[in-house]
N, C-alpha and C positions, 0 to 999 in steps of 0.2 A: 659156442660150446662146442664138446667134440663128436667127433663122431665113430657111429659106430655100426658093426658090422652084424650082421641073424645068424648066429649060429644055424639055421634050419636051410635057410635059403640062401643068405650069401647075400643080403640084399643090405646097402651102407642107406645110414639114415643119422640122422643130427638134431633130430629135434622127437622129442619125447621117450618112453620108454619102453615100447613096443613099434615094431615092425608097423613097415606103411604098403607094404608089400602078402605078405600071408598074415601079419598080429601078434607073431610069434612075442612071448615079454627076454627070450636067450640072446639076452646080447654081448658084444663084446666090442675092446676096445684094441685087443690082440691081432688084428688083421696086418697083411701084408700083398701093395696091386691093386688094382681095380678099371680095372673094365667099362665106359660108360652101354650100355646096351639100348639103342634107340630102335628096331625092327626086331622085337626077338621071334619073331613066325620064324625072319631067315640070316638070321644070324649064328654063326656055325659056332660062336663062341659061347654068345646066350644058349645057346643048348647044349651049350659044354658046361656049364655052368646055373642051368635050368631055369632059367630066368623066367618069367612069366607076367612079370607091367619091367616096361618102359621105364631106364634109371639107370644107377652103380649101383655092380657088383665083385664085393674081395673075389681075386684069385685064390688064395691064402688063407685059413684061418688059422689059427692056431690054440 
């Protein structure tokens, strides 16, 4: 299945039609670059993308 990024929180998911992090249905296949965030509280990149839960986040959404 194709990985999609949430337009609201940038979380990348490959299953279902909803974002597993925020529940939004605004998903897109048009994204590039990603960061895997494990420690959302202490990660500078996690803070910059607004990460709330551990996982893959898109760096650029088109």
